[in-house]
Structures are given as C-alpha cells and as structure tokens.
C-alpha positions as CSV (number, residue, x, y, z in Angstrom):
1,X,29.0,13.4,18.5
2,X,26.5,14.4,15.8
3,X,23.2,12.7,15.1
4,X,24.6,11.6,11.7
5,X,26.8,9.1,13.5
6,X,25.2,8.6,16.8
7,X,24.5,4.9,17.2
8,X,21.5,5.7,19.2
9,X,19.8,7.3,16.1
10,X,20.9,4.9,13.4
11,X,19.2,2.0,11.8
12,X,20.9,-1.3,11.2
13,X,22.8,-1.3,7.8
14,X,23.2,-4.3,5.4
15,X,20.4,-6.1,7.1
16,X,18.1,-7.1,4.2
17,X,18.5,-8.0,0.6
18,X,16.2,-8.2,-2.3
19,X,14.2,-11.1,-0.9
20,X,13.6,-9.3,2.5
21,X,12.6,-6.0,1.0
22,X,10.4,-7.8,-1.5
23,X,8.4,-9.6,1.3
24,X,8.0,-6.3,3.0
25,X,6.3,-4.9,-0.1
26,X,4.2,-8.0,-1.0
27,X,3.0,-8.1,2.7
28,X,1.7,-4.5,2.3
29,X,-0.2,-5.5,-0.8
30,X,-1.8,-8.4,1.0
31,X,-2.5,-10.6,-2.0
32,X,-5.1,-12.8,-0.4
33,X,-6.9,-9.7,1.1
34,X,-6.9,-8.2,-2.5
35,X,-8.6,-11.2,-3.9
36,X,-11.0,-12.3,-1.2
37,X,-11.8,-8.7,-0.1
38,X,-11.6,-6.7,-3.3
39,X,-12.0,-8.8,-6.4
40,X,-15.8,-9.3,-5.9
41,X,-16.3,-5.5,-5.5
42,X,-14.2,-4.7,-8.6
43,X,-16.2,-7.3,-10.7
44,X,-19.7,-6.3,-9.2
45,X,-19.3,-2.5,-9.2
46,X,-16.7,-2.0,-11.9
47,X,-16.2,-3.6,-15.3
48,X,-17.4,-7.2,-14.8
49,X,-15.3,-9.7,-16.7
50,X,-12.9,-6.9,-17.7
51,X,-11.6,-6.5,-14.0
52,X,-8.4,-8.7,-14.7
53,X,-7.5,-6.2,-17.5
54,X,-8.0,-3.3,-15.2
55,X,-5.4,-4.9,-12.7
56,X,-2.9,-5.3,-15.6
57,X,-3.6,-1.8,-17.1
58,X,-3.0,-0.3,-13.5
59,X,0.2,-2.5,-13.2
60,X,1.5,-1.1,-16.5
61,X,0.9,2.6,-15.2
62,X,2.7,1.7,-12.0
63,X,5.6,0.2,-14.0
64,X,5.8,3.5,-15.9
65,X,6.0,5.3,-12.5
66,X,8.6,2.9,-11.3
67,X,10.9,3.8,-14.3
68,X,11.5,7.4,-13.0
69,X,11.2,6.4,-9.4
70,X,14.0,3.7,-9.6
71,X,16.3,6.0,-11.7
72,X,16.2,8.9,-9.2
73,X,16.9,6.4,-6.2
74,X,20.3,5.9,-7.8
75,X,21.2,9.5,-7.1
76,X,19.2,10.4,-4.0
77,X,19.4,9.0,-0.5
78,X,15.9,7.6,-0.3
79,X,15.8,6.7,3.3
80,X,13.0,9.4,3.7
81,X,10.8,7.8,0.9
82,X,8.6,10.3,-0.8
83,X,10.1,13.2,1.3
84,X,13.6,12.6,-0.1
85,X,12.5,12.3,-3.7
86,X,10.0,15.2,-3.8
87,X,12.4,17.4,-2.0
88,X,15.1,16.6,-4.5
89,X,13.0,17.7,-7.3
90,X,10.6,20.2,-6.0
91,X,12.2,21.6,-2.9
92,X,12.1,21.3,0.8
93,X,8.6,22.8,1.4
94,X,6.9,20.5,-1.1
95,X,8.9,17.7,0.1
96,X,7.7,18.2,3.7
97,X,4.1,18.5,2.4
98,X,4.6,15.2,0.5
99,X,6.1,13.5,3.7
100,X,3.0,14.3,5.7
101,X,0.9,13.0,2.9
102,X,2.8,9.8,2.9
103,X,2.2,9.5,6.7
104,X,-1.5,10.2,6.2
105,X,-1.6,7.5,3.4
106,X,0.3,4.7,5.2
107,X,-1.4,5.3,8.6
108,X,-4.8,5.4,7.1
109,X,-4.5,2.2,5.2
110,X,-3.1,0.6,8.4
111,X,-6.0,1.8,10.5
112,X,-8.3,0.3,7.8
113,X,-6.5,-3.0,7.9
114,X,-6.9,-3.2,11.8
115,X,-10.6,-2.8,11.3
116,X,-10.8,-5.5,8.7
117,X,-8.4,-7.8,10.8
118,X,-10.5,-7.4,13.9
119,X,-13.7,-8.2,12.1
120,X,-12.1,-11.2,10.2
121,X,-10.6,-12.7,13.5
122,X,-13.9,-12.2,15.3
123,X,-15.8,-13.8,12.5
124,X,-13.3,-16.7,12.2
125,X,-13.5,-17.6,15.8
126,X,-17.3,-17.4,15.9
127,X,-17.6,-19.7,12.9
128,X,-15.0,-22.2,13.7
129,X,-15.2,-22.3,17.6
130,X,-18.4,-20.7,18.4
131,X,-16.5,-18.1,20.4
132,X,-18.0,-14.4,20.5
133,X,-15.5,-11.7,20.9
134,X,-15.5,-8.0,20.0
135,X,-13.6,-6.9,16.9
136,X,-11.7,-4.2,18.7
137,X,-10.1,-6.8,21.1
138,X,-8.3,-8.5,18.2
139,X,-7.3,-5.1,16.7
140,X,-5.7,-4.2,20.2
141,X,-3.9,-7.6,20.2
142,X,-2.6,-7.1,16.7
143,X,-1.4,-3.6,17.8
144,X,0.6,-5.1,20.6
145,X,2.2,-7.9,18.5
146,X,3.0,-5.3,15.7
147,X,4.7,-3.1,18.3
148,X,6.7,-6.0,19.6
149,X,7.9,-7.1,16.2
150,X,8.5,-3.4,15.1
151,X,10.8,-2.9,18.0
152,X,13.0,-5.9,17.1
153,X,15.6,-6.5,14.5
154,X,14.3,-5.9,11.0
155,X,15.4,-9.3,9.9
156,X,12.8,-10.9,12.3
157,X,10.0,-8.9,10.7
158,X,11.2,-9.9,7.2
159,X,11.2,-13.7,8.2
160,X,7.8,-13.5,9.7
161,X,6.3,-11.7,6.7
162,X,8.1,-14.2,4.4
163,X,6.3,-17.1,6.0
164,X,2.8,-15.5,6.0
165,X,2.9,-14.2,2.4
166,X,4.3,-17.5,1.0
167,X,1.2,-19.4,2.4
168,X,-1.3,-17.1,0.9
169,X,0.5,-16.9,-2.4
170,X,0.7,-20.7,-2.6
171,X,-3.1,-21.1,-1.8
172,X,-4.1,-18.5,-4.6
173,X,-1.6,-20.0,-7.0
174,X,-3.0,-23.5,-6.3
175,X,-6.5,-22.4,-7.1
176,X,-5.4,-20.5,-10.3
177,X,-3.5,-23.4,-11.7
178,X,-6.1,-25.8,-10.6
179,X,-8.7,-23.9,-12.6
180,X,-6.4,-23.4,-15.6
181,X,-5.7,-27.1,-15.9
182,X,-9.2,-28.2,-15.4
183,X,-10.7,-25.9,-17.9
184,X,-7.8,-26.3,-20.5
185,X,-6.0,-23.5,-22.2
186,X,-8.1,-23.8,-25.4
187,X,-11.3,-22.9,-23.4
188,X,-10.0,-19.7,-22.1
189,X,-11.3,-16.3,-23.5
190,X,-8.7,-13.7,-23.4
191,X,-10.7,-11.0,-25.2
192,X,-13.5,-11.2,-22.5
193,X,-11.2,-9.9,-19.8
194,X,-8.2,-8.2,-21.6
195,X,-9.4,-6.4,-24.6
196,X,-9.9,-2.6,-24.4
197,X,-13.6,-3.0,-24.8
198,X,-13.8,-5.4,-21.8
199,X,-11.6,-3.2,-19.5
200,X,-13.7,0.0,-20.4
201,X,-17.0,-1.8,-20.0
202,X,-19.5,-0.8,-17.2
203,X,-17.8,1.5,-14.6
204,X,-14.0,1.0,-15.2
205,X,-13.1,3.8,-12.8
206,X,-14.3,1.6,-10.0
207,X,-12.3,-1.3,-11.1
208,X,-9.2,0.9,-11.5
209,X,-9.8,2.2,-8.0
210,X,-9.7,-1.2,-6.5
211,X,-6.7,-2.2,-8.6
212,X,-4.6,0.8,-7.5
213,X,-5.5,-0.1,-3.8
214,X,-4.2,-3.6,-4.4
215,X,-0.8,-2.1,-5.7
216,X,-0.4,-0.1,-2.5
217,X,3.0,0.0,-0.9
218,X,5.4,-1.0,-3.8
219,X,7.2,2.3,-3.6
220,X,8.2,1.5,0.0
221,X,11.3,-0.3,-1.3
222,X,13.1,3.1,-1.0
223,X,12.3,3.4,2.6
224,X,14.6,0.5,3.4
225,X,17.5,1.9,1.5
226,X,19.6,2.6,4.6
227,X,19.0,-0.9,5.9
228,X,19.4,-2.8,2.5
229,X,22.5,-4.6,1.1
230,X,23.7,-2.6,-1.9
231,X,20.8,-0.2,-2.0
232,X,21.6,1.1,-5.5
233,X,20.9,-2.5,-6.8
234,X,18.5,-3.7,-4.1
235,X,15.9,-0.9,-4.4
236,X,15.3,-0.9,-8.1
237,X,15.3,-4.7,-8.4
238,X,12.9,-5.1,-5.5
239,X,10.7,-2.4,-6.9
240,X,10.4,-3.9,-10.5
241,X,10.0,-7.5,-9.2
242,X,7.1,-6.4,-6.7
243,X,5.3,-4.5,-9.4
244,X,5.5,-7.1,-12.1
245,X,4.8,-10.0,-9.6
246,X,1.7,-8.5,-7.9
247,X,0.1,-7.1,-11.2
248,X,0.6,-10.4,-13.1
249,X,-0.4,-12.5,-10.1
250,X,-3.6,-10.6,-9.2
251,X,-4.6,-10.4,-13.0
252,X,-4.1,-14.1,-13.3
253,X,-6.1,-15.1,-10.2
254,X,-8.9,-12.7,-10.9
255,X,-9.0,-14.0,-14.5
256,X,-9.4,-17.5,-13.2
257,X,-12.3,-16.4,-11.0
258,X,-13.9,-14.9,-14.2
259,X,-13.3,-18.1,-16.0
260,X,-14.8,-20.2,-13.1
261,X,-18.0,-18.3,-13.3
262,X,-18.0,-17.5,-17.0
263,X,-17.5,-14.1,-18.5
264,X,-21.3,-13.5,-19.2
265,X,-22.3,-14.5,-15.6
266,X,-19.4,-13.3,-13.4
267,X,-20.8,-9.9,-12.7
268,X,-24.2,-11.3,-11.7
269,X,-22.4,-13.9,-9.4
270,X,-20.3,-10.9,-7.9
271,X,-23.3,-8.8,-7.4
272,X,-25.2,-11.7,-5.6
273,X,-22.2,-12.4,-3.3
274,X,-22.2,-8.6,-2.5
275,X,-25.6,-8.9,-1.0
276,X,-24.5,-11.8,1.2
277,X,-20.8,-11.8,1.8
278,X,-18.3,-10.2,-0.9
279,X,-15.7,-12.9,0.3
280,X,-17.9,-15.7,-1.1
281,X,-17.2,-14.6,-4.6
282,X,-13.7,-15.9,-4.2
283,X,-14.2,-18.5,-1.5
284,X,-16.8,-20.5,-3.4
285,X,-14.4,-21.2,-6.4
286,X,-11.6,-22.0,-3.9
287,X,-13.7,-24.6,-2.2
288,X,-14.9,-25.9,-5.5
289,X,-11.4,-26.3,-7.1
290,X,-9.2,-27.3,-4.1
291,X,-11.7,-28.8,-1.7
292,X,-13.7,-27.7,1.4
293,X,-10.4,-27.3,3.3
294,X,-9.5,-24.3,1.1
295,X,-12.2,-22.1,2.4
296,X,-11.3,-22.6,6.1
297,X,-7.6,-22.1,5.0
298,X,-8.4,-19.0,3.2
299,X,-10.2,-17.5,6.1
300,X,-7.3,-18.2,8.4
301,X,-4.8,-16.8,5.8
302,X,-6.9,-13.8,5.2
303,X,-6.4,-13.0,8.9
304,X,-2.5,-13.6,8.7
305,X,-2.5,-11.6,5.4
306,X,-4.0,-8.7,7.2
307,X,-1.6,-8.9,10.0
308,X,1.3,-9.1,7.6
309,X,0.1,-6.0,5.8
310,X,-0.3,-4.2,9.1
311,X,3.2,-5.1,10.2
312,X,4.5,-3.9,6.8
313,X,2.9,-0.6,7.0
314,X,4.0,-0.2,10.6
315,X,7.6,-0.7,9.5
316,X,7.2,1.9,6.7
317,X,5.7,4.5,9.0
318,X,8.4,4.1,11.7
319,X,11.0,4.6,8.9
320,X,9.3,7.8,7.9
321,X,9.1,8.9,11.6
322,X,12.9,8.2,11.9
323,X,13.8,10.1,8.7
324,X,11.5,13.2,9.4
325,X,12.7,13.4,13.0
326,X,16.3,13.7,11.6
327,X,15.0,16.4,9.3
328,X,13.4,18.5,12.1
329,X,9.9,17.9,10.8
330,X,8.9,15.7,13.7
331,X,10.2,15.6,17.3
332,X,13.9,14.5,17.6
333,X,12.9,11.7,20.1
334,X,11.3,9.7,17.1
335,X,14.9,9.3,15.8
336,X,15.9,7.3,18.8
337,X,16.8,3.5,18.1
338,X,17.2,0.7,20.6
339,X,19.9,-2.0,21.0
340,X,18.4,-3.7,18.0
341,X,18.9,-0.7,15.9
342,X,15.2,-0.6,15.3
343,X,13.3,2.8,15.6
344,X,11.8,1.8,19.0
345,X,10.3,5.2,20.0
346,X,8.7,5.6,16.5
347,X,7.3,2.1,16.9
348,X,5.7,2.8,20.2
349,X,4.4,6.2,19.0
350,X,2.9,4.8,15.9
351,X,1.2,2.0,17.8
352,X,-0.4,4.5,20.3
353,X,-1.6,6.6,17.3
354,X,-3.4,3.5,16.0
355,X,-5.1,2.9,19.4
356,X,-6.3,6.6,19.4
357,X,-7.6,6.3,15.8
358,X,-9.5,3.1,16.4
359,X,-10.9,4.0,19.8
360,X,-13.7,6.1,18.5
361,X,-15.1,3.4,16.2
362,X,-15.0,0.9,19.0
363,X,-16.6,3.3,21.6
364,X,-19.3,4.4,19.3
365,X,-20.0,0.8,18.0
366,X,-19.3,1.8,14.4
367,X,-18.9,-1.0,11.8
368,X,-15.3,-1.8,11.5
369,X,-15.7,-2.9,7.8
370,X,-18.3,-0.5,6.5
371,X,-16.9,2.5,8.4
372,X,-13.4,2.2,9.6
373,X,-12.1,0.0,6.7
374,X,-14.0,1.7,3.9
375,X,-13.2,5.3,5.0
376,X,-9.7,5.0,5.7
377,X,-8.9,2.8,2.8
378,X,-10.6,5.3,0.4
379,X,-8.6,8.2,1.9
380,X,-5.4,6.3,1.6
381,X,-5.8,5.5,-2.1
382,X,-6.6,9.2,-2.9
383,X,-3.7,10.5,-0.9
384,X,-1.3,7.9,-2.5
385,X,-2.2,8.9,-6.1
386,X,-1.5,12.5,-5.3
387,X,1.9,11.4,-4.0
388,X,2.6,9.5,-7.2
389,X,1.7,12.5,-9.4
390,X,4.0,14.8,-7.2
391,X,6.7,12.3,-7.3
392,X,6.7,11.9,-11.2
393,X,6.9,15.8,-11.4
394,X,9.8,15.9,-8.9
395,X,11.7,13.3,-11.1
396,X,11.4,15.4,-14.1
397,X,12.5,18.5,-12.4
398,X,15.4,16.9,-10.6
399,X,16.9,15.5,-14.0
400,X,16.2,18.9,-15.7
401,X,18.4,20.5,-13.0
402,X,21.1,17.7,-12.6
403,X,22.2,16.3,-15.9
404,X,23.4,13.1,-14.3
405,X,21.3,10.8,-16.5
406,X,21.0,11.2,-20.4
407,X,18.2,8.8,-21.1
408,X,15.1,10.8,-22.1
409,X,12.9,7.9,-21.5
410,X,13.8,7.4,-17.8
411,X,14.1,10.9,-16.9
412,X,11.3,12.6,-18.9
413,X,9.0,10.5,-21.0
414,X,8.1,7.8,-18.5
415,X,7.7,10.0,-15.5
416,X,5.7,12.6,-17.6
417,X,3.4,9.9,-18.9
418,X,2.9,8.3,-15.5
419,X,2.2,11.7,-13.9
420,X,-0.7,12.3,-16.4
421,X,-2.1,8.9,-16.0
422,X,-2.1,9.2,-12.3
423,X,-4.0,12.4,-12.6
424,X,-6.5,10.6,-14.7
425,X,-6.8,7.9,-12.2
426,X,-7.2,10.6,-9.4
427,X,-10.2,11.9,-11.4
428,X,-11.7,8.5,-11.4
429,X,-11.1,8.1,-7.6
430,X,-12.7,11.5,-6.7
431,X,-15.6,11.0,-8.9
432,X,-16.2,7.5,-7.4
433,X,-15.1,8.2,-3.8
434,X,-18.6,7.6,-2.3
435,X,-18.5,4.1,-3.9
436,X,-15.1,3.4,-2.5
437,X,-15.8,4.7,1.0
438,X,-19.5,3.9,1.3
439,X,-20.0,7.3,3.1
440,X,-22.2,10.3,2.6
441,X,-21.2,13.2,0.5
442,X,-20.4,15.1,3.7
443,X,-18.2,12.2,4.9
444,X,-16.5,11.9,1.5
445,X,-15.8,15.7,1.4
446,X,-14.4,15.7,4.8
447,X,-12.1,12.7,4.1
448,X,-10.8,14.3,0.9
449,X,-10.3,17.6,2.5
450,X,-7.6,16.1,4.8
451,X,-5.3,15.6,1.9
452,X,-4.6,19.3,1.0
453,X,-4.8,20.2,4.8
454,X,-2.0,17.8,5.7
455,X,0.1,19.0,2.7
456,X,-0.3,22.5,4.0
457,X,0.7,21.6,7.6
458,X,3.9,20.1,6.2
459,X,4.5,23.1,3.9
460,X,4.3,25.6,6.8
461,X,6.0,23.3,9.5
462,X,9.2,23.0,7.5
463,X,10.5,26.6,8.1
464,X,10.7,26.2,11.9
465,X,11.6,22.5,11.9
466,X,14.6,22.9,9.5
467,X,16.0,25.7,11.6
468,X,15.5,23.6,14.9
469,X,17.4,20.6,13.4
470,X,20.0,22.7,11.6
471,X,19.0,20.8,8.5
472,X,21.3,21.3,5.6
473,X,19.6,23.2,2.9
474,X,20.5,24.2,-0.6
475,X,20.8,28.0,-1.5
476,X,17.5,27.8,-3.3
477,X,15.8,26.1,-0.4
478,X,17.3,28.7,2.0
479,X,15.8,31.5,0.0
480,X,12.4,29.7,-0.1
481,X,12.4,29.5,3.7
482,X,13.0,33.2,4.3
C-alpha cells in the first residue's frame, strides 16, 4: 500500500467546518494578547492616536494578499500551506525554501508565546495567590498540555480553542461597546485615528510592525484543507472572515482605548505605562469601564489567550511536518498518524523542539519577555512578511502559466499590489527591528540572518529529499533538480 492511501499516514477528513478553522486562526492571532500586550507599545512607540488606523491599513493589505491566496487554493492542494502554493508558482526548490521559512516563523512565534505565557502565569499566581514559581515551570506545563491536545482528534482542539477565544472576545467587545455608549457617537473623533495624517504621524513603521504581528496566522486556513469539510469553500470563507473580523475588531478596540484617554493624551499615557507595565495601558480602561473584576478576568484570559495561540501554532506546525515528510523534505516518520488520525509523531517532535528552544533561556536566567518573547516574535514577523511576498509572486506566476482563471484582479493586480506593499512593510520591519526585538545590533543581525539561511537549507535539501521520497515532479522541476 502506498503512503498516499496508508491510514497510518493520513489525517482525518471532513473533521472541521468554517467555524472550526476560523477558531484555529483567531486563536493564533490571540486578540486579548494583541490588545493587552501590543496596543500600548504600538501607541507609545508608533503613531500615537493613529494606531487604530494602522491596524485597519494593515488589514486592507492583508485582504489584498488574501485575494490571490484564496484564488489559488481553489486549484492547488494546499495541505502543505506555503510550500504547496509557492511550489505551484515558483518551483520545487523555492517551495522547499519557503516551507522552512514557514516552519521558522511558526516555531519562532510559538516559542515567543511560551515565554510570555510562563511569565504571565507566574505573575498571575504571585499577584492573586502569593505563590512564587519560575516562569519556565508553566512553559513546560503548557508544552505537555499542548502535546496532549495536539495528539488527539482535531475536533477536540477546535472546541477548546472556541471556548477560550469566545471569552476573550466577549471581554474586549464588552469594553469597546461600554466605552462607545458611555461617550456617545457624536463625541467620537474619526480623523484623529483614521485620517492619513494620523496614521503616518510619529513612527508609523513601528505601529505597522505590531499590526502585522497581530494579524499573524490567518493564512493557516489552507493548512487544514485536507481535514476541512468542502475545502474549496471552507478555506476561502474562513480566510476572509478571519482577516475582516480581526482587523476590524482590533482597530475598534484600540480606537476605544484612544477615545478613553483622549487623542491628544493617549501617547503620553501609553509611554507612562511603558515605564511601569505595558499591560496597564489596556487594563486600566477595562477596570474603569467594566469594573475591578475586568482586570483580574483580563489577566486570567491573557493566560488562556496565550495558551490558545500556542495550541493553534502547534497544530499548524505539525501539519507542516506531516506534509513535508510526505514530500521527502523531512524524515518520513513525521508523517505517521495515530488512531485519532492526528499527526502524533510530529506533535511529539514539535513539543521536544520547544523544550530545547526554551531551555537555554531558563538555564541562563534570561528574561522570558524582554529576551525570549521579543527576539522570537520579531524574527517570526520578519520571516512571515518574506513568505507573503514570495506567495504573492507565486500566485502571479502560477496563473500566467495556467490560464484556469481569467479575472485579472484576482490573478495579477491584487497579488502584485500586495507583494509590493509587503516589501514596503518588510523595509519598515528591518529598519525598526531593534525596536521590535529590544536587542543589540549584533543580536538583530544574527536573528535576521536566520531567514536567508533557512531558505537556502530548504533550497539545497530538496534535491535529495525529492529523490528519497520518489516525489512526483513536473518536467521543469526535474530539470531544475539535475
């Protein structure tokens, strides 16, 4: 029996619909973490009152990207995520390089979230119960729980994420609507946050960096295509809904934070919170509008939000492992599934990798937020933008070669425009990388150097891997491998 039909190597089909895929994506984007953890930084270090406009602008760029991305998913088996799409347009070597970039990006952001989760859990227990515990203990507990859920049926993970995400969305929506109704629509100042002048004020590049980080993971809809019900409809619908919902939601809640402090005073308030605790920028308005209980609830939900994000990225990574193992780019053992038709070997492997990545920070006593979270989240954002630009180029090349779509907007104009805008955002990220990571120029340089290094490893690895797996290749790819 071939691997293509071997039940020991196949994922469960028709397991999740649009809601399930959507909650995987929203969990990866961790709305509460984006507001409590990033909003104050975007306002203080970026464009002040224009931060909500930056979220909206980035959302529009991502929607442009999604136009071409969702169009090609109707013609390409996207179980391999970026690997499948980039390979379809730019060839096997470039696709292999892109696949390792995707693994770098998703692993990096998950490691970062482990650091923030450990610090948040330790701080919460210390504040509420007077219990002192090391951050790395809770990171290890999270790794064990994520491994357990990642090895079970995908529907179980979807249900857990749905509950966790629903609570954090309700809390933030309650604050936003409470502030809106208290202030009154007539008192709101749209121009202060959404006019071009407001968005481009101060250091807009920093705000854009944080905005793109908050949109992280929307493209993962394609990874679940083999497990989704009617993937030709589920993947595009879930992608568009995720992008629109998260961009509008984050812009709205951030705007309500600006309204709470006042457009003229919000940057000073965020800067002051930055000196004490960046989370206070969001927690103070939550307490004021909803009552003292909201701050405690937000601290608890911040931990659950981070855990949901970690689990979502774990699921993405294990699906990449599974797809790449089937293509000979990773060991064949990573393709093995268990009786739940979950990628059990990949799940265990990814969990062990997380332990190895986090261990040096724990052993050396490095700050889990200022070092682990900052370094890896910055690396993840930079890598992902490169992937977006590669994917946009792949979409154009694919539809120039295969005339299966005749709409010039979806096959050329939108992906070309999104590719150019992603390169502009990449320039912003590289120029402000030290701000995002908080590291020295040497640290920033070493982190950024891993991006081309991983791409080249994938580029040169594919030749032997394709032959070992007897991977079907096109005539053009066969010529490229010789």
